[in-house]
C-alpha positions as CSV (number, residue, x, y, z in Angstrom):
1,M,71.7,-79.6,39.3
2,S,72.2,-80.1,35.4
3,R,75.0,-82.7,35.5
4,S,76.7,-80.8,32.7
5,L,80.0,-82.0,33.9
6,E,79.3,-85.8,33.4
7,G,82.4,-87.6,32.7
8,K,84.7,-84.9,33.7
9,I,87.6,-85.1,36.1
10,A,88.2,-82.0,38.4
11,L,91.3,-81.3,40.6
12,V,90.4,-78.6,43.1
13,T,93.4,-77.5,45.5
14,G,92.9,-76.3,48.9
15,A,89.6,-78.1,48.9
16,S,89.3,-79.3,52.7
17,R,87.2,-76.4,53.6
18,G,85.9,-72.8,52.5
19,I,85.6,-71.7,49.0
20,G,87.5,-74.9,47.9
21,A,85.2,-77.3,49.6
22,A,82.1,-75.4,48.2
23,I,83.7,-75.5,44.8
24,A,84.4,-79.3,45.1
25,Q,80.7,-80.1,46.2
26,R,79.3,-77.9,43.2
27,L,81.4,-79.6,40.6
28,A,80.6,-83.2,42.0
29,A,76.8,-82.0,42.0
30,D,77.2,-81.1,38.4
31,G,78.4,-84.5,37.6
32,A,82.3,-84.3,38.0
33,E,84.6,-86.9,39.4
34,L,86.7,-84.9,42.0
35,V,90.5,-85.0,43.1
36,L,90.5,-83.0,46.6
37,H,93.8,-81.6,47.4
38,Y,94.5,-80.6,50.9
39,G,97.6,-79.3,52.9
40,S,97.1,-79.9,56.6
41,G,93.3,-80.2,57.0
42,R,93.2,-84.1,56.7
43,A,90.3,-84.7,58.9
44,E,88.2,-82.1,56.9
45,A,89.1,-83.3,53.5
46,E,88.3,-86.9,54.6
47,A,85.0,-85.8,55.7
48,L,84.3,-84.0,52.6
49,A,85.4,-87.0,50.5
50,A,83.1,-89.2,52.5
51,S,80.0,-86.9,52.1
52,L,80.7,-86.8,48.4
53,R,81.0,-90.6,48.1
54,D,77.7,-91.1,50.2
55,A,76.0,-88.8,47.9
56,G,77.0,-91.2,45.1
57,H,80.1,-89.1,43.7
58,T,83.6,-90.2,43.1
59,A,86.3,-88.4,45.1
60,H,89.9,-88.9,45.5
61,L,92.3,-87.4,48.1
62,L,95.5,-85.9,47.6
63,Q,97.9,-84.2,50.1
64,A,100.7,-81.8,49.4
65,D,102.5,-79.0,51.3
66,L,102.1,-76.3,48.8
67,A,104.4,-73.9,51.1
68,A,107.4,-76.3,50.4
69,V,109.7,-75.3,47.6
70,D,108.9,-78.5,45.6
71,G,105.1,-78.3,46.8
72,G,103.7,-78.1,43.3
73,R,105.9,-80.9,42.1
74,Q,104.7,-83.0,45.1
75,L,101.2,-82.6,44.0
76,V,101.9,-83.5,40.4
77,E,103.8,-86.5,41.4
78,R,101.0,-87.8,43.9
79,L,98.5,-87.0,41.3
80,A,100.2,-89.1,38.7
81,A,100.2,-92.2,41.3
82,L,96.4,-92.1,41.3
83,Q,96.6,-93.2,37.5
84,L,93.7,-91.0,36.4
85,P,93.2,-91.0,32.7
86,R,93.1,-86.9,32.6
87,I,92.4,-83.9,34.3
88,D,89.5,-81.9,32.5
89,I,89.3,-79.1,34.9
90,L,91.9,-77.5,37.1
91,V,90.9,-75.2,40.0
92,N,93.8,-73.5,41.5
93,N,92.1,-72.4,44.9
94,A,94.7,-73.1,47.5
95,G,96.0,-69.8,48.8
96,V,97.1,-68.3,52.2
97,A,96.3,-64.6,53.3
98,L,98.8,-62.2,55.0
99,F,97.1,-59.5,56.9
100,A,100.0,-57.0,57.1
101,G,101.0,-53.7,55.4
102,L,104.3,-52.9,54.1
103,A,106.1,-52.1,57.3
104,D,104.8,-55.2,59.1
105,T,105.5,-57.7,56.7
106,R,108.2,-60.2,57.8
107,A,110.2,-62.2,55.2
108,E,109.1,-65.7,56.6
109,A,105.5,-64.9,56.0
110,F,106.3,-63.3,52.6
111,E,107.9,-66.7,51.6
112,T,105.1,-68.7,52.5
113,L,102.8,-66.4,50.6
114,V,105.0,-66.6,47.6
115,G,105.3,-70.5,47.9
116,V,101.5,-71.2,47.9
117,N,99.9,-68.3,45.9
118,M,102.5,-68.0,43.3
119,R,105.0,-70.7,42.9
120,S,102.8,-73.8,43.6
121,L,100.0,-72.3,41.3
122,F,102.5,-72.1,38.5
123,F,104.0,-75.4,38.7
124,I,100.9,-77.3,39.4
125,T,99.4,-75.7,36.3
126,Q,102.7,-76.7,34.4
127,G,102.4,-80.2,35.5
128,V,98.6,-80.7,35.0
129,V,98.4,-78.9,31.3
130,P,99.9,-81.9,29.8
131,L,97.3,-84.4,31.5
132,M,94.5,-82.1,30.2
133,P,92.8,-82.8,26.9
134,D,92.0,-80.0,24.2
135,G,89.0,-78.0,25.4
136,G,89.9,-78.2,29.1
137,R,89.1,-75.7,31.8
138,I,91.5,-73.6,34.3
139,V,89.9,-71.5,37.0
140,N,92.2,-69.6,39.2
141,I,90.9,-68.0,42.5
142,G,92.2,-64.5,42.9
143,T,90.7,-61.5,44.8
144,A,88.7,-58.2,44.0
145,A,91.9,-56.6,46.0
146,T,93.8,-56.4,42.6
147,R,91.0,-54.2,41.6
148,I,90.8,-51.8,44.6
149,A,93.0,-51.0,47.5
150,F,92.3,-52.3,51.0
151,P,94.6,-51.3,53.6
152,G,96.6,-53.9,55.4
153,I,97.0,-56.8,52.8
154,T,99.7,-55.2,50.6
155,A,101.8,-58.4,49.9
156,Y,98.6,-60.7,49.4
157,S,97.2,-58.6,47.0
158,A,100.4,-58.2,45.0
159,S,100.7,-62.2,45.1
160,K,97.1,-62.3,43.4
161,G,98.1,-59.6,40.9
162,F,100.7,-62.4,39.8
163,V,97.7,-64.7,39.4
164,D,95.9,-62.3,37.2
165,A,98.9,-61.5,35.0
166,L,99.7,-65.3,34.6
167,T,96.0,-66.2,33.8
168,L,96.1,-63.6,30.8
169,Q,99.2,-65.1,29.4
170,L,98.2,-68.6,29.9
171,A,94.8,-67.9,28.0
172,A,96.8,-66.8,25.0
173,E,99.2,-69.6,25.2
174,L,96.7,-72.4,25.7
175,G,94.0,-71.0,23.4
176,P,94.8,-72.9,20.5
177,R,94.0,-76.1,22.4
178,G,90.7,-74.8,23.3
179,I,91.6,-74.6,26.9
180,T,90.3,-71.6,28.8
181,V,92.0,-69.9,31.8
182,N,89.9,-67.4,34.1
183,V,90.1,-65.9,37.3
184,V,87.3,-65.5,39.9
185,A,87.9,-62.9,42.2
186,P,85.9,-62.7,45.3
187,G,85.5,-60.2,48.0
188,A,85.0,-60.9,51.5
189,I,83.5,-64.3,51.9
190,D,82.0,-66.0,54.9
191,T,85.1,-68.3,55.5
192,R,87.7,-68.9,58.3
193,M,90.2,-66.8,56.4
194,S,87.7,-63.6,56.6
195,A,86.6,-64.3,60.3
196,W,86.9,-60.4,60.7
197,I,83.5,-60.3,59.1
198,H,81.7,-61.2,62.5
199,G,83.7,-59.2,64.7
200,P,83.3,-55.6,65.9
201,G,82.1,-53.4,63.0
202,G,82.5,-56.3,60.4
203,K,79.0,-56.6,58.9
204,E,78.7,-52.7,59.0
205,T,82.0,-52.2,57.0
206,L,80.5,-54.6,54.3
207,A,77.3,-52.8,54.1
208,Q,79.3,-49.5,53.2
209,V,81.4,-51.1,50.6
210,Q,79.1,-53.6,48.8
211,A,76.4,-52.9,46.2
212,L,74.6,-55.9,47.2
213,P,73.4,-56.5,50.6
214,G,74.4,-59.5,52.9
215,I,77.5,-61.4,53.3
216,G,79.1,-63.5,50.4
217,Q,79.1,-67.3,50.8
218,P,81.4,-69.8,49.4
219,A,78.6,-71.3,47.2
220,H,78.4,-67.9,45.4
221,I,82.1,-68.3,44.3
222,A,81.3,-72.1,43.4
223,G,78.6,-70.9,41.1
224,V,80.6,-68.8,39.1
225,V,83.5,-71.4,38.9
226,A,80.9,-74.0,37.8
227,F,80.0,-71.6,34.9
228,L,83.5,-71.2,33.8
229,A,84.2,-75.0,34.1
230,G,80.9,-76.1,32.3
231,P,79.8,-75.9,28.6
232,D,78.4,-72.4,29.1
233,G,82.0,-71.0,29.9
234,A,83.5,-72.2,26.5
235,W,83.9,-68.9,25.0
236,T,85.1,-67.0,27.9
237,T,88.9,-66.7,28.6
238,G,91.6,-64.4,30.0
239,Q,89.1,-62.9,32.3
240,V,89.0,-61.6,35.9
241,V,85.4,-62.3,36.8
242,D,84.4,-60.1,39.8
243,A,82.4,-62.0,42.5
244,S,82.7,-59.5,45.1
245,G,79.1,-58.4,45.7
246,G,79.8,-55.2,43.7
247,T,82.6,-54.2,46.3
248,K,83.7,-50.4,45.9
249,L,82.0,-50.1,42.5
């Protein structure tokens, strides 16, 4: 790796596993000091932090329940307690999926979706931006399902539409400070959230809808995030960068 992020401090939410863990590993390999947020996956987060430290990287752990009404504020307050000098890179990766269509979406599940995917992302960003120097980077993890329709993820897709719209507005608002704000939009990625890939017909479905063969891996998304967080991403802002393997082109 290039060590292009040497001296930078990055906060990754939902970093205990899957895409979040891959992003943390990639940013650390590029030289960044990591703050790893987790919700309930303490053992996984601790294992990730230990592996990063064993490899010579600096990693801090930060727990907050982002489904709670004050989840974003919780995270920002606990971040302040770490007494870090700044946050150069914010990756809003934490999210929950709701596999339900309109008729089957229940209020309790909807509230959790709104809390994690929308409210906490907004207020974490609000709290971190004052800690961010000019030229900082914000990368939000969205979904290709705001570009294309998939049956059965109605509310989830809509919650990520909020992320796309917020990203555009923040890119304009924070642009005068040289802070870039972008979305990375995965398709089906080989994580716990997309376990259906390995179920009956999963791989066949992907083969029919993706331009590129194979199954998307968390490292594919981490690479795009690293580009946007690094020096080569300095002139890219307000964009939704599709990382879906060419799904439904």
